[in-house]
C-alpha positions in Angstrom: -6.2 -57.5 -27.8 -9.5 -56.0 -26.4 -10.6 -57.4 -23.0 -14.2 -58.4 -22.4 -16.0 -56.4 -19.7 -16.2 -59.3 -17.3 -12.5 -60.0 -17.6 -11.7 -56.3 -16.9 -13.9 -56.3 -13.8 -12.2 -59.4 -12.5 -8.8 -57.9 -13.1 -9.6 -54.7 -11.3 -11.3 -56.5 -8.4 -8.3 -58.8 -7.9 -5.9 -55.9 -7.8 -8.1 -54.1 -5.3 -8.4 -57.1 -3.0 -4.7 -57.5 -3.0 -4.3 -53.9 -2.0 -1.6 -53.2 -4.5 -3.4 -50.8 -7.0 -0.4 -51.3 -9.3 0.0 -48.6 -11.9 -0.5 -50.8 -15.0 -4.2 -51.7 -14.6 -5.5 -48.6 -12.8 -3.8 -46.3 -15.2 -5.1 -48.4 -18.1 -8.6 -47.8 -16.9 -8.2 -44.1 -17.6 -5.5 -44.1 -20.2 -6.5 -46.9 -22.6 -4.4 -45.7 -25.5 -1.0 -46.2 -23.7 1.1 -49.3 -24.3 1.0 -51.9 -21.6 4.7 -52.5 -21.8 5.4 -48.9 -20.8 2.9 -49.0 -17.9 4.3 -52.2 -16.6 7.8 -50.8 -16.6 6.5 -47.7 -14.7 4.7 -49.8 -12.1 7.8 -51.8 -11.5 9.7 -48.6 -10.5 7.0 -46.8 -8.6 4.5 -49.0 -6.9 1.3 -47.4 -5.6 2.3 -47.8 -2.0 5.5 -45.9 -2.6 3.8 -42.7 -3.8 3.7 -39.7 -1.5 0.7 -39.0 0.8 1.5 -35.4 1.8 -0.1 -32.7 -0.3 1.6 -29.3 -0.3 -1.3 -27.0 -0.2 -0.5 -23.3 -0.8 -3.3 -20.7 -0.5 -5.1 -20.1 -3.8 -5.1 -16.6 -5.1 -7.6 -14.3 -3.4 -9.0 -10.9 -4.1 -7.5 -8.0 -2.1 -10.0 -5.3 -1.1 -9.2 -1.6 -0.7 -11.6 0.4 1.5 -11.8 4.0 2.5 -10.7 4.9 6.0 -14.2 4.1 7.4 -13.5 0.5 6.7 -16.9 0.2 4.9 -16.7 2.1 1.6 -15.2 -0.3 -1.0 -12.9 1.6 -3.4 -11.3 -1.2 -5.5 -10.6 -4.9 -5.8 -7.2 -6.1 -6.9 -6.8 -9.6 -8.2 -5.3 -11.9 -10.8 -8.0 -14.4 -10.2 -11.4 -13.3 -9.1 -11.7 -15.5 -6.0 -12.8 -15.1 -2.4 -13.0 -18.2 -0.2 -16.1 -18.6 1.8 -17.2 -21.3 4.4 -19.7 -23.9 3.3 -22.1 -22.4 5.8 -22.2 -19.3 3.6 -23.2 -21.4 0.5 -26.7 -22.4 -0.5 -27.4 -26.1 0.4 -28.7 -26.4 -3.2 -25.3 -25.4 -4.5 -23.4 -28.0 -2.4 -25.9 -30.7 -3.5 -25.8 -29.6 -7.1 -22.0 -29.8 -7.2 -22.0 -33.4 -5.9 -24.7 -34.4 -8.3 -22.8 -32.8 -11.2 -19.3 -34.2 -10.5 -19.4 -37.1 -8.2 -22.6 -38.9 -7.3 -20.8 -41.4 -5.1 -18.9 -38.7 -3.2 -20.3 -39.6 0.2 -19.6 -43.3 -0.4 -16.0 -43.6 -1.5 -12.8 -42.7 0.3 -11.2 -40.6 -2.4 -11.1 -43.1 -5.2 -14.3 -44.5 -6.6 -13.4 -48.1 -7.4 -16.7 -48.7 -9.2 -16.1 -45.6 -11.2 -12.6 -46.8 -12.2 -14.1 -50.1 -13.3 -16.9 -48.5 -15.2 -14.5 -46.1 -16.9 -12.2 -48.9 -17.9 -15.0 -51.0 -19.4 -16.5 -47.9 -21.2 -13.1 -46.8 -22.6 -12.3 -50.3 -23.8 -15.6 -50.6 -25.6 -15.0 -47.3 -27.4 -17.5 -45.1 -25.7 -17.0 -41.5 -24.7 -13.8 -41.4 -22.8 -14.2 -41.3 -19.1 -11.6 -40.4 -16.5 -13.1 -41.7 -13.3 -11.8 -38.7 -11.3 -13.7 -38.2 -8.1 -14.4 -34.8 -6.7 -11.6 -35.3 -4.2 -9.2 -36.2 -7.0 -10.2 -33.1 -9.0 -9.5 -31.1 -5.9 -6.0 -32.7 -5.6 -5.3 -31.8 -9.2 -6.2 -28.2 -8.8 -4.3 -27.8 -5.5 -1.2 -29.4 -7.0 -1.4 -27.0 -9.9 -1.8 -23.9 -7.6 1.0 -25.1 -5.3 3.5 -25.7 -8.1 6.7 -23.7 -7.6 8.3 -24.3 -11.0 7.0 -24.4 -14.6 7.7 -28.1 -14.8 5.6 -28.7 -11.7 2.7 -26.9 -13.3 3.0 -29.2 -16.4 3.3 -32.3 -14.2 0.2 -31.3 -12.3 -2.0 -31.4 -15.3 -0.3 -33.8 -17.7 -2.4 -36.7 -18.9 -0.1 -39.4 -17.8 -0.5 -42.6 -15.7 1.9 -41.3 -13.1 -0.1 -38.1 -12.5 -3.3 -40.1 -12.2 -1.8 -42.5 -9.7 -0.4 -39.7 -7.6 -3.9 -38.1 -7.5 -5.4 -41.3 -6.4 -3.0 -41.8 -3.6 -3.2 -38.2 -2.4 -7.0 -38.3 -2.6 -7.1 -41.3 -0.4 -4.8 -39.6 2.1 -6.8 -36.4 2.1 -10.0 -38.3 2.9 -8.3 -39.5 6.1 -7.5 -35.9 7.1 -10.5 -33.9 6.1 -14.3 -34.5 6.4 -16.4 -34.7 3.3 -17.8 -31.2 4.0 -14.3 -29.7 4.3 -13.3 -31.3 1.0 -16.5 -30.0 -0.7 -15.9 -26.5 0.7 -12.4 -26.4 -0.6 -13.5 -27.7 -4.0 -16.1 -25.1 -4.3 -13.6 -22.4 -3.5 -10.9 -23.5 -5.8 -12.8 -24.5 -8.9 -13.0 -22.4 -12.1 -16.5 -21.5 -13.3 -15.6 -19.4 -16.4 -16.1 -15.8 -17.3 -13.3 -14.8 -15.0 -14.9 -16.4 -11.9 -12.8 -18.6 -9.7 -14.6 -20.1 -6.7 -18.2 -20.1 -5.8 -18.3 -16.6 -4.3 -17.1 -15.1 -7.6 -19.3 -17.3 -9.7 -22.4 -16.3 -7.8 -21.6 -12.6 -8.2 -20.5 -12.8 -11.9 -23.5 -14.8 -13.1 -26.2 -13.7 -10.7 -25.0 -10.7 -8.8 -25.6 -12.2 -5.4 -23.9 -14.0 -2.5 -23.6 -17.8 -2.8 -25.9 -18.3 0.2 -28.7 -16.7 -1.8 -28.5 -18.9 -4.9 -31.7 -20.6 -5.9 -32.0 -24.3 -7.0 -31.9 -23.5 -10.7 -29.0 -21.0 -10.3 -27.0 -23.6 -8.3 -27.6 -26.3 -10.9 -26.4 -24.0 -13.7 -23.3 -23.0 -11.9 -22.5 -26.6 -10.9 -22.8 -27.6 -14.5 -20.1 -25.2 -15.6 -17.1 -26.9 -13.9 -17.0 -29.6 -16.6 -16.4 -27.1 -19.5 -16.5 -23.5 -18.1 -15.5 -21.8 -21.4 -17.7 -23.9 -23.7 -20.7 -23.6 -21.4 -20.3 -20.0 -20.4 -24.0 -18.8 -20.0 -22.9 -15.2 -20.4 -22.3 -15.8 -24.1 -24.9 -16.5 -26.8 -23.3 -19.8 -27.8 -22.7 -21.0 -24.3 -26.1 -20.3 -22.8 -28.0 -23.1 -24.5 -25.3 -25.6 -23.5 -25.3 -24.3 -19.9 -29.0 -24.6 -19.7 -28.9 -28.2 -21.0 -26.2 -29.0 -18.5 -28.3 -27.4 -15.8 -31.1 -29.9 -16.7 -28.7 -32.8 -16.4 -27.7 -31.7 -12.9 -31.3 -31.3 -11.8 -32.1 -34.8 -13.1 -29.1 -36.1 -11.1 -30.3 -34.3 -8.0 -33.7 -36.1 -8.3 -31.9 -39.4 -8.7 -29.9 -38.7 -5.6 -33.2 -37.7 -3.8 -31.8 -34.2 -3.1 -34.9 -32.7 -4.6 -38.3 -33.9 -5.8 -39.4 -34.2 -9.4 -41.7 -31.3 -8.9 -38.8 -29.1 -7.7 -36.8 -30.1 -10.7 -39.6 -29.3 -13.1 -40.2 -25.9 -11.5 -36.5 -25.1 -11.7 -36.3 -26.1 -15.4 -39.3 -24.0 -16.2 -38.0 -20.9 -14.4 -36.1 -18.6 -16.7 -32.8 -17.6 -15.1 -31.5 -14.0 -15.4 -27.8 -14.3 -16.1 -25.9 -11.1 -15.3 -22.6 -12.1 -16.7 -20.8 -9.1 -15.3 -17.1 -9.5 -14.7 -16.0 -8.2 -11.3 -14.3 -4.8 -11.8 -10.5 -5.0 -11.0 -7.9 -2.4 -10.4 -7.8 1.4 -9.9 -9.1 2.1 -13.4 -12.3 0.3 -12.4 -12.9 2.1 -9.1 -16.0 1.2 -7.2 -16.9 4.8 -6.3 -16.3 6.9 -9.5 -18.3 9.7 -7.8 -15.3 10.1 -5.5 -12.7 10.3 -8.2 -10.6 8.0 -6.0 -8.6 6.3 -8.8 -5.5 8.5 -8.2 -5.3 7.7 -4.5 -5.9 4.0 -5.3 -2.9 4.2 -7.8 -0.8 6.0 -5.2 -1.5 3.2 -2.8 -0.6 0.6 -5.4 2.7 2.4 -6.2 3.4 2.7 -2.5 2.8 -1.0 -2.0 5.4 -1.9 -4.7 8.1 -0.1 -2.6 7.4 -1.9 0.7 9.8 -4.7 1.7 7.0 -6.1 4.0 5.3 -7.5 0.9 8.2 -9.2 -0.9 11.8 -9.0 -2.0 11.1 -7.0 -5.2 8.3 -5.1 -7.0 7.3 -8.3 -8.9 6.7 -10.3 -5.7 5.0 -7.4 -4.0 2.6 -6.8 -6.9 1.8 -10.6 -7.0 0.9 -10.5 -3.3 -1.3 -7.5 -3.8 -3.3 -9.3 -6.5 -3.4 -12.7 -4.9 -2.9 -12.3 -1.1 -6.5 -11.7 -0.1 -5.6 -8.6 1.9 -8.1 -6.2 3.5 -6.6 -2.8 3.0 -8.1 0.1 4.9 -6.7 3.1 3.0 -6.2 6.6 4.4 -8.9 8.1 2.0 -11.4 10.1 4.0 -14.7 9.9 2.1 -15.8 13.4 3.2 -12.4 14.9 2.3 -12.1 13.1 -1.0 -15.7 14.0 -2.0 -15.0 17.7 -1.4 -11.6 17.6 -3.2 -13.1 15.9 -6.3 -16.1 18.2 -6.3 -14.0 21.4 -6.3 -11.3 20.1 -8.5 -13.8 19.9 -11.3 -16.1 22.7 -10.4 -14.9 25.8 -8.5 -17.5 28.2 -7.1 -17.3 32.0 -7.3 -14.7 32.2 -10.1 -16.8 33.4 -12.9 -15.6 32.5 -16.4 -12.3 31.2 -15.1 -13.8 27.9 -13.9 -11.8 24.8 -14.9 -13.7 21.6 -15.7 -13.2 18.0 -16.7 -12.6 18.8 -20.4 -10.0 21.5 -19.9 -6.2 20.9 -20.4 -5.5 22.8 -17.2 -5.4 20.5 -14.2 -6.7 21.5 -10.7 -4.6 19.1 -8.5 -5.5 18.8 -4.8 -3.9 16.8 -2.0 -5.0 16.6 1.6 -2.7 15.3 4.4 -3.5 14.8 8.1 -0.9 16.5 10.4 0.6 14.2 12.9 0.1 11.0 11.0 0.9 11.8 7.3 -2.2 9.9 6.2 -3.3 11.1 2.8 -7.0 11.8 3.1 -7.6 13.0 -0.5 -6.0 13.2 -3.9 -8.2 14.7 -6.6 -8.0 16.4 -10.0 -10.3 17.2 -12.9 -9.4 14.0 -14.6 -10.7 10.5 -14.9 -8.2 7.8 -13.8 -8.3 5.9 -17.1 -5.9 4.8 -19.9 -8.7 5.1 -22.5 -7.6 8.2 -24.4 -10.0 7.7 -27.3 -11.8 10.9 -26.7 -9.0 12.9 -25.2 -8.2 16.3 -26.5 -4.9 17.1 -28.3 -1.7 17.7 -26.4 -1.0 21.3 -25.7 2.7 20.7 -25.8 4.2 22.1 -29.0 6.7 19.3 -29.0 3.9 16.6 -29.1 1.8 17.9 -32.0 -0.6 15.2 -33.3 -0.6 13.3 -30.0 -3.4 12.9 -27.5 -3.3 15.1 -24.4 -3.8 13.8 -20.8 -7.4 15.2 -20.5 -10.0 14.2 -19.5 -8.5 10.7 -19.1 -5.1 9.8 -17.7 -3.2 7.6 -15.3 -0.2 9.9 -15.0 0.5 10.6 -11.3 0.2 14.4 -11.6 -0.7 14.9 -7.9 1.9 12.8 -6.3 4.8 12.8 -8.7 7.0 10.0 -10.0 10.1 9.2 -12.0 8.7 11.0 -15.1 6.6 13.6 -13.2 9.0 15.9 -11.2 6.2 18.3 -10.4 5.6 22.0 -10.9 6.9 25.2 -9.6 5.0 26.4 -6.5 6.2 29.9 -6.2 6.1 31.8 -2.9 4.8 28.8 -0.9 8.5 28.0 -0.5 9.1 31.2 1.5 7.9 29.4 4.6 11.1 27.3 4.4 13.2 30.4 4.5 11.3 31.7 7.6 11.9 28.4 9.4 15.6 28.5 8.6 15.8 32.1 9.8 14.2 31.2 13.1 16.5 28.2 13.5 19.4 30.8 13.0 18.1 32.8 16.0 15.9 35.4 14.3 12.4 36.1 15.5 9.2 36.8 13.6 9.7 40.5 14.4 12.9 40.5 12.4 12.9 43.3 9.8 14.5 43.8 6.4 14.6 46.9 4.3 12.3 45.9 1.5 13.0 47.5 -1.9 11.3 47.2 -5.3 14.4 45.2 -6.4 17.1 43.5 -4.4 20.7 43.1 -5.7 21.8 39.8 -4.2 25.2 38.2 -4.0 23.8 35.1 -5.7 25.3 34.4 -9.2 23.1 34.1 -12.2 23.6 34.1 -16.0 24.1 37.7 -17.0 21.6 37.2 -19.8 18.8 36.2 -17.5 15.9 38.5 -17.1 16.4 38.2 -13.3 20.0 39.5 -13.6 21.3 43.0 -12.9 24.7 44.7 -12.3 26.3 41.9 -14.3 25.8 38.3 -13.1 23.8 39.1 -9.9 20.4 37.6 -9.1 18.1 40.6 -8.7 14.6 39.6 -7.8 11.7 42.2 -7.8 8.5 42.5 -6.0 5.2 42.4 -7.8 4.1 45.7 -9.2 2.4 47.8 -6.6 3.9 46.0 -3.6 5.1 48.4 -0.8 8.7 49.2 0.1 10.1 50.0 3.4 10.9 48.2 6.7 8.8 45.1 7.2 8.9 42.1 9.6 8.3 38.5 8.9 4.5 38.5 9.6 4.0 41.4 7.2 6.3 40.2 4.5 4.8 36.7 4.4 1.3 38.1 4.4 2.0 40.4 1.5 4.4 37.9 -0.1 7.3 40.4 -0.5 10.1 38.8 -2.6 12.7 41.3 -1.6 12.2 40.5 2.1 12.8 36.7 1.7 15.7 36.7 -0.7 17.8 38.9 1.6 16.6 36.7 4.5 17.7 33.6 2.6 21.1 35.2 1.9 21.4 36.1 5.6 20.8 32.5 6.8 22.2 30.6 3.8 20.3 29.0 0.9 21.7 25.6 1.8 20.0 25.9 5.2 16.7 26.8 3.5 17.0 23.8 1.2 17.8 21.6 4.2 14.6 22.7 5.9 12.6 21.9 2.8 14.1 18.4 2.7 13.3 17.8 6.3 9.7 18.8 5.7 9.4 16.3 2.9 10.1 18.3 -0.3 11.6 16.0 -2.9 13.9 17.0 -5.8 12.8 14.7 -8.6 14.0 16.8 -11.6 17.7 16.1 -12.2 18.5 19.9 -12.4 16.8 20.5 -9.0 18.6 17.5 -7.4 21.9 18.9 -8.7 21.2 22.3 -7.2 20.0 20.8 -3.9 23.3 18.9 -3.4 25.2 22.2 -3.1 22.6 24.8 -2.6 24.7 27.7 -1.3 24.2 29.7 -4.5 20.6 28.7 -5.2 19.2 32.2 -4.6 15.9 31.7 -6.3 15.0 28.7 -4.2 13.0 30.8 -1.7 10.7 31.9 -4.6 9.7 28.4 -5.4 11.6 27.7 -8.6 12.1 24.0 -7.7 9.5 21.5 -9.0 7.2 20.0 -6.4 3.8 18.3 -6.1 0.6 19.0 -4.2 1.3 16.0 -2.0 4.8 17.2 -1.1 3.5 20.6 -0.3 0.6 19.4 1.8 3.0 17.1 3.7 5.4 20.0 4.4 2.8 22.4 5.7 1.2 19.5 7.7 4.6 19.1 9.4 4.4 22.7 10.7 0.8 22.2 11.7 1.9 19.2 13.7 4.4 21.3 15.7 7.3 20.3 13.6 6.7 16.6 13.5 7.2 15.2 10.0 5.2 12.1 9.0 6.0 10.5 5.7 2.8 10.5 3.6 1.0 7.2 3.7 -2.1 5.9 1.9 -2.7 3.4 4.7 -4.8 3.2 7.8 -4.6 -0.6 8.4 -3.8 -3.8 6.5 -4.9 -7.3 7.4 -3.9 -10.5 5.6 -6.3 -13.2 4.5 -6.3 -14.7 8.0 -7.3 -11.4 9.6 -3.8 -10.7 11.0 -2.7 -7.1 11.2 0.3 -6.3 9.0 2.9 -3.9 10.3 3.1 -1.7 7.3 1.9 1.8 6.3 1.6 3.0 9.9 2.7 6.6 10.6 6.5 7.0 10.3 7.1 10.3 12.1 10.1 12.2 13.5 10.6 15.7 15.0 12.4 17.8 12.3 11.7 21.3 13.5 11.6 22.7 17.0 7.9 22.9 18.1 8.1 26.6 19.0 9.6 27.5 15.7 6.9 25.4 13.9 4.3 27.3 15.8 5.8 30.6 14.9 5.9 29.6 11.2 2.1 28.8 11.4 1.4 32.0 13.3 3.1 33.9 10.5 1.2 31.8 7.9 -2.1 33.0 9.3 -1.4 36.4 7.8 -1.9 35.7 4.0 -5.3 34.0 4.5 -7.2 36.7 6.4 -6.7 35.1 9.8 -4.8 36.9 12.6 -1.6 36.1 14.4 -1.8 35.2 18.1 -0.1 38.6 18.7 -2.3 40.6 16.3 0.7 41.2 14.1 -0.7 40.4 10.7 -1.1 43.2 8.2 -4.5 44.3 6.9 -3.8 42.9 3.4 -2.8 39.4 2.3 -2.8 37.3 -0.9 -5.9 35.2 0.0 -7.8 37.3 2.5 -11.1 35.6 2.0 -10.0 32.2 3.2 -10.6 32.6 6.9 -14.1 33.7 6.4 -14.9 30.9 3.9 -13.4 28.1 5.9 -15.0 29.4 9.1 -12.2 28.4 11.5 -8.6 29.3 12.3 -6.5 28.7 9.2 -3.0 29.3 7.9 -1.5 29.1 4.4 0.2 30.7 1.5 -0.3 31.4 -2.2 2.4 30.9 -4.9 2.7 32.2 -8.4 5.4 31.5 -11.0 6.8 33.9 -13.6 4.2 34.7 -16.3 1.6 32.7 -14.3 2.6 29.3 -15.6 1.2 27.8 -12.4 -0.8 29.0 -9.4 -0.5 27.3 -6.0 -2.3 27.6 -2.7 -1.8 25.8 0.6 -4.3 26.1 3.5 -4.1 24.2 6.8 -5.7 23.8 10.2 -4.4 21.6 13.0 -6.5 18.8 11.6 -5.8 18.9 7.9 -3.4 20.5 5.3 -4.6 20.9 1.8 -2.4 21.9 -1.1 -3.4 22.6 -4.7 -1.6 23.5 -7.9 -3.2 24.7 -11.1 -1.2 24.3 -14.3 -1.1 22.5 -17.6 0.6 19.2 -16.8 1.1 18.4 -20.5 3.0 21.7 -20.8 4.1 23.0 -17.4 6.2 25.8 -19.0 3.1 27.1 -20.7 2.7 30.9 -21.1 -1.0 30.7 -20.4 -1.8 32.6 -17.2 -3.3 30.4 -14.5 -6.1 31.8 -12.4 -5.5 32.1 -8.7 -9.2 32.3 -7.8 -9.6 28.8 -9.3 -7.0 27.1 -7.2 -7.6 29.2 -4.1 -11.3 28.3 -4.1 -10.7 24.7 -4.9 -8.4 24.4 -1.9 -10.5 26.6 0.4 -13.7 24.7 -0.2 -12.0 21.4 0.0 -10.7 22.3 3.4 -14.1 23.6 4.5 -15.9 20.5 3.2 -13.4 18.0 4.6 -13.8 19.5 8.1 -17.6 20.1 8.0 -19.1 18.8 11.3 -15.7 18.5 13.0 -14.8 20.5 16.1 -12.9 23.7 15.7 -9.3 23.4 16.9 -7.1 26.4 17.7 -3.4 26.7 16.7 -0.9 26.5 19.5 0.7 30.0 19.7 4.5 30.4 19.7 6.4 31.8 22.7 6.8 35.5 23.1 10.5 35.1 22.7 10.1 33.3 19.3 7.8 36.0 18.2 9.8 39.1 19.4 13.2 37.8 20.4 13.0 38.9 24.0 
């Protein structure tokens, strides 16, 4: 039986006066289609007064921002929901007024539940009009908070289910909230939690998505349009052709309501309606593929930071929880990326000077991979290559790997971590750059830089090898050779490192033990990702070729290893972090330098002194030869420098590491799609990319001298 309007009003009034608010009548006001018998049964079990008043409010998802080390240059935004909470003081007064006019004109009069609204909805619904829910702005806030704070799938369903029980809970909680918060606090929270469509959650995101501005700068018309979206954000999306007319119509309704509430004058309304709004409709870029500074090529460092984050226990028990926090925790992440260093690395990774026709660019299958690490902290200042960090392979060239014919290659777009390595990217052979580990092991064994070996064109070692190997002689003996034209005779460590004499360092390795050399490499941060390398490294006594760089590595590992020596033997695990603060501004103890002394400082200084020889610098004792493998580096960098080149058999890869006390830069040139390629890689390309990266990264910084080793470490007496 349908109730007459006056009967309904009396029924509601009686219930209110009695203070019971029993479920049957109130719920019937907003759920007219439900049977009264069921409601009566429910109200008998759970009276309104028995409902909870405590609302479990968990933080709503917030954008995490990644900045460069200067704390100003925005690199990326990470989010599941595009939201950033802002105080009401940072929101246009028009916006606050428009929202009240759009959703709850009696907001400042009721105490969480609008009794007149309930009665009006009850009468309207019983008369068959458009269904009304009588939800106040406070009740809407409760509903959204309950949904965001749900801990189980069932709680999510219960938070939005169209049931009398849910409505009653909302009413009770809304009344309780009104006793704890001011109206302005409730309005601020409502503006921050509401969905506005087009991927915009909260007023900050809505202002930027639709109008490209901060919420404090929204005009009257813009505010009215945004406020009108809450009712049906998808249907009224002004960034779509179908949604724009509906959004504009809704804007007009909100403006009329604002006049009725005396927030604005009729003239202001008419002017706002006449003004044509320019809707941007630009979704906020998210993730490392949508880097904010594409000119820096910072996507690979962003991705390295993301993968680092997933391994940190400080952000959760597992990778799922850690990724969720990254995308919803509202962190401010100051990365280790140095804008000056990154700009230089990206510039020269895709355009090397003074190399003639050998230049490698963005469209080439060869990859110029560069990493820069700060000695003494391990902070990764730059990661760059001649690639775009993108999964879009639509216009990529064909794979150069003969085993992947018909497939797309990883150029110019890829998200494969070429520079840092990973489970499926063990790295690339770095050749003679590994000789420095043998030198350190030799000095730890008591030898000095002045130690000499009889260097021959070919050395017959005691290390076993397959007799059919090109490197075998006299049966199954490993017999390395020097490069054609290299000198023979008696040479010390300075000279042999400068000229990269293989038959000095393999005998030296044999003298001190290959396992000792591998241990040095491990201490300096070299990882053995390839299963075959890991197997050799476990029992390395017979790994004779290790000193010649046959183990796969990455530019990041190499830069970190040489940075350890530049820091007087202090190894610092590579980190992409300078500082992390949570949404409340509290500093998080994660990503800070994790350092330990792994090599005696005097030995480290001696290794660096020796490493000045290949790059055209001079030992503190004047012991470097007049020839080296990268003699122009010192003049190009314009400051004291040390480093080493490395080449693999048949030129499958070319490597160069250069360092100062302030920065170590490592680069590898190869084809990452086919690292065992027979194409000869050009040393001038990688040498210049590394050299000019180091020069550009340190431009304007003071010149710092290397600490010389002791006379005893140099000469043994």
